C-alpha positions as CSV (number, residue, x, y, z in Angstrom):
1,X,-35.2,16.8,236.2
2,X,-33.0,15.2,233.4
3,X,-32.8,17.1,229.6
4,X,-31.8,14.2,227.8
5,X,-34.1,12.9,225.3
6,X,-37.1,15.4,225.8
7,X,-36.3,16.8,222.3
8,X,-38.8,15.8,219.3
9,X,-37.7,12.8,217.3
10,X,-35.0,13.2,214.8
11,X,-36.3,12.9,211.3
12,X,-35.6,9.5,209.4
13,X,-34.5,9.0,205.6
14,X,-34.2,5.9,203.9
15,X,-31.9,4.9,200.6
16,X,-30.8,2.0,198.9
17,X,-27.3,1.6,198.8
18,X,-26.0,1.3,195.2
19,X,-23.5,-1.9,195.4
20,X,-25.1,-4.2,197.7
21,X,-28.7,-3.0,197.0
22,X,-29.6,-3.0,200.5
23,X,-32.3,-0.3,202.0
24,X,-31.0,1.1,204.8
25,X,-32.9,3.9,207.4
26,X,-30.7,6.9,208.8
27,X,-31.4,9.7,210.8
28,X,-29.1,13.1,210.3
29,X,-25.9,13.2,212.6
30,X,-26.6,15.2,215.6
31,X,-24.4,17.9,217.3
32,X,-21.8,15.1,219.3
33,X,-21.7,13.7,216.1
34,X,-20.9,16.7,214.0
35,X,-17.9,17.3,216.7
36,X,-16.7,13.8,216.4
37,X,-16.2,14.4,212.7
38,X,-15.0,17.9,213.0
39,X,-12.1,16.7,215.3
40,X,-11.1,13.9,212.8
41,X,-11.1,16.6,210.2
42,X,-9.0,18.7,212.3
43,X,-6.5,15.8,212.6
44,X,-5.6,15.6,208.8
45,X,-5.0,11.8,209.3
46,X,-7.2,9.5,207.0
47,X,-7.3,6.6,209.5
48,X,-8.8,8.9,212.1
49,X,-11.1,10.3,209.7
50,X,-12.2,6.8,208.3
51,X,-12.9,5.6,212.0
52,X,-14.9,8.8,212.9
53,X,-16.9,8.2,209.7
54,X,-17.8,4.7,210.4
55,X,-18.7,5.5,214.3
56,X,-21.4,8.2,212.9
57,X,-22.9,5.9,210.3
58,X,-23.5,3.0,212.9
59,X,-24.7,5.7,215.4
60,X,-27.1,7.4,212.6
61,X,-28.2,3.9,211.3
62,X,-29.2,2.5,215.2
63,X,-26.6,0.0,214.8
64,X,-28.3,-1.6,212.3
65,X,-25.2,-1.6,209.4
66,X,-22.2,-3.7,210.2
67,X,-19.7,-0.8,208.7
68,X,-16.8,-3.2,208.6
69,X,-18.5,-5.6,206.4
70,X,-20.2,-2.9,204.0
71,X,-18.7,-2.3,200.7
72,X,-16.3,0.4,200.6
73,X,-18.2,2.4,198.1
74,X,-21.9,1.6,199.7
75,X,-20.1,3.0,203.1
76,X,-18.8,6.3,201.3
77,X,-22.2,6.6,199.6
78,X,-23.9,6.2,202.8
79,X,-22.0,8.7,204.7
80,X,-22.7,11.3,201.7
81,X,-26.2,10.8,202.2
82,X,-26.0,11.4,205.9
83,X,-24.0,14.4,205.1
84,X,-26.5,16.0,202.8
85,X,-29.2,15.5,205.3
86,X,-27.2,16.7,208.5
87,X,-25.3,19.8,207.3
88,X,-26.6,20.7,203.5
89,X,-26.3,19.1,200.0
90,X,-23.2,21.0,199.2
91,X,-19.5,20.5,200.3
92,X,-16.9,23.0,199.4
93,X,-13.4,21.3,199.3
94,X,-10.1,23.2,198.5
95,X,-8.5,21.7,195.5
96,X,-5.3,22.8,194.5
97,X,-4.6,24.4,191.0
98,X,-2.4,22.2,188.8
99,X,-0.4,25.0,187.3
100,X,0.0,27.4,190.6
101,X,-0.8,24.8,193.4
102,X,-2.8,27.9,194.9
103,X,-6.1,26.0,196.9
104,X,-9.2,26.9,195.7
105,X,-12.5,26.5,197.2
106,X,-15.0,24.5,194.7
107,X,-18.6,23.7,195.5
108,X,-20.1,20.5,194.9
109,X,-23.2,19.0,194.9
110,X,-23.2,15.9,197.1
111,X,-26.5,14.9,195.6
112,X,-25.1,14.4,192.4
113,X,-22.1,12.0,193.4
114,X,-22.7,8.3,193.0
115,X,-20.0,5.4,192.7
116,X,-19.1,4.9,188.9
117,X,-19.0,1.4,187.7
118,X,-16.8,0.7,184.5
119,X,-18.6,-1.0,181.7
120,X,-15.7,-3.8,181.7
121,X,-16.2,-4.6,185.3
122,X,-16.9,-8.2,186.0
123,X,-17.1,-10.1,189.2
124,X,-16.1,-13.6,187.5
125,X,-12.5,-13.9,185.9
126,X,-11.8,-16.7,183.8
127,X,-8.2,-18.0,184.5
128,X,-7.7,-21.1,182.1
129,X,-10.5,-22.7,180.5
130,X,-11.8,-24.8,183.2
131,X,-10.9,-22.2,186.3
132,X,-12.4,-19.0,186.9
133,X,-12.7,-16.8,190.2
134,X,-15.3,-15.1,191.5
135,X,-14.8,-11.9,193.4
136,X,-16.3,-10.0,196.1
137,X,-16.2,-6.2,197.1
138,X,-13.5,-5.2,200.1
139,X,-15.0,-4.1,203.0
140,X,-13.4,-1.7,205.6
141,X,-12.5,-5.0,207.5
142,X,-10.2,-6.0,204.7
143,X,-8.4,-2.5,204.9
144,X,-7.7,-2.6,208.6
145,X,-4.2,-4.0,208.5
146,X,-2.7,-3.3,205.2
147,X,-2.3,0.1,205.1
148,X,1.4,0.1,206.4
149,X,2.2,-2.3,204.0
150,X,4.2,-1.4,200.4
151,X,2.3,-0.5,197.4
152,X,2.8,-3.9,195.7
153,X,2.1,-6.1,199.1
154,X,-0.9,-3.9,199.7
155,X,-2.4,-4.8,195.9
156,X,-1.5,-8.3,196.4
157,X,-3.3,-8.5,200.2
158,X,-6.4,-6.6,198.5
159,X,-6.5,-9.1,195.9
160,X,-6.3,-12.0,198.0
161,X,-9.0,-10.7,200.4
162,X,-11.4,-9.8,197.5
163,X,-11.4,-13.3,196.4
164,X,-15.1,-15.1,197.3
165,X,-14.9,-18.4,195.1
166,X,-12.4,-20.6,192.9
167,X,-14.7,-22.7,190.3
168,X,-12.2,-25.8,189.3
169,X,-14.8,-27.7,186.7
170,X,-17.3,-28.8,189.0
171,X,-15.5,-28.1,191.9
172,X,-16.0,-25.1,194.0
173,X,-13.3,-23.7,196.5
174,X,-14.9,-21.5,198.9
175,X,-12.4,-18.6,199.9
176,X,-13.7,-17.8,203.4
177,X,-13.3,-21.6,204.3
178,X,-9.6,-21.6,203.3
179,X,-6.5,-20.1,205.1
180,X,-5.7,-17.0,203.7
181,X,-2.2,-18.5,203.2
182,X,-3.3,-20.9,200.7
183,X,-5.3,-18.2,198.8
184,X,-2.1,-16.3,198.6
185,X,0.0,-19.0,197.2
186,X,-2.8,-19.6,194.6
187,X,-2.4,-15.9,193.6
188,X,1.2,-15.9,193.6
189,X,1.3,-18.8,191.1
190,X,-0.8,-17.1,188.5
191,X,1.1,-15.6,185.2
192,X,1.5,-12.0,184.7
193,X,-1.3,-11.8,182.2
194,X,-3.6,-13.9,184.6
195,X,-2.7,-11.6,187.5
196,X,-3.6,-8.3,185.4
197,X,-7.0,-9.7,184.6
198,X,-7.6,-10.5,187.9
199,X,-6.6,-7.1,189.2
200,X,-8.8,-5.1,186.5
201,X,-11.5,-6.3,189.3
202,X,-9.9,-3.7,191.9
203,X,-9.3,-1.2,189.2
204,X,-12.8,-1.3,187.8
205,X,-14.7,-1.7,191.0
206,X,-17.2,1.1,191.8
207,X,-15.7,4.1,193.2
208,X,-16.9,7.5,194.6
209,X,-15.9,9.9,192.5
210,X,-16.5,13.2,190.9
211,X,-15.0,15.2,187.9
212,X,-14.7,19.2,188.8
213,X,-13.7,21.8,186.5
214,X,-12.7,25.5,188.1
215,X,-10.8,28.4,187.0
216,X,-8.0,29.2,189.4
217,X,-8.8,32.4,191.1
218,X,-4.8,33.2,191.5
219,X,-3.2,32.5,187.9
220,X,-6.8,31.8,185.9
221,X,-5.8,28.3,184.6
222,X,-8.7,26.3,183.8
223,X,-8.3,23.1,185.8
224,X,-9.9,19.6,185.7
225,X,-9.6,17.1,188.5
226,X,-11.3,14.0,189.6
227,X,-12.0,13.8,193.5
228,X,-11.9,10.5,194.7
229,X,-12.8,8.6,197.9
230,X,-14.7,9.8,201.3
231,X,-11.8,12.2,202.5
232,X,-12.3,14.4,199.3
233,X,-16.0,15.2,199.9
234,X,-15.3,15.4,203.7
235,X,-15.0,19.2,204.0
């Protein structure tokens, strides 16, 4: 007699993603998925960890979520919801003291972490009087091929991939219908000031972060640090 599937159903939970506003149903991750995450964590490799997180999110949402198309902040938020219902509402990352560099274990309530949104953030940027650009939030799909690029090239590529539409008077240019090279050429023709205004979208877009205060157990130094990104809360 097969044992697989005879246990009671795993409870379901719902959440609303903070950036896209989508309502998502999910279950906690089970032992085999916790094993995937543990092995990824042991590797200390960010690419491996991100891959494991995507795999677990897909499994826990029954494949209803395309993890490559989710805004990054939504994906990170959804994983923290999974983590809090599966393992517990707290994480205990080790954070180095800024003075003596000794790691300190800090307890963080995952339920308190939500993407922060800069009040200056806007998705529509005016370039000149009759030309404006509408942006979209980058996804994991957008990040797949840029990790090996230089910092300057990575920033440019991410910006190009984040352009949704260009409005030229009454004319609308849809970036999805254009070659990436054409969009890149357009960006490279911007002035420094115009490029800076455009790049502010990337700098101010919703981010998963948490300000942490702790007193170093070794030297007593009072620390304040900001944890950013999903790997910071992976412990």
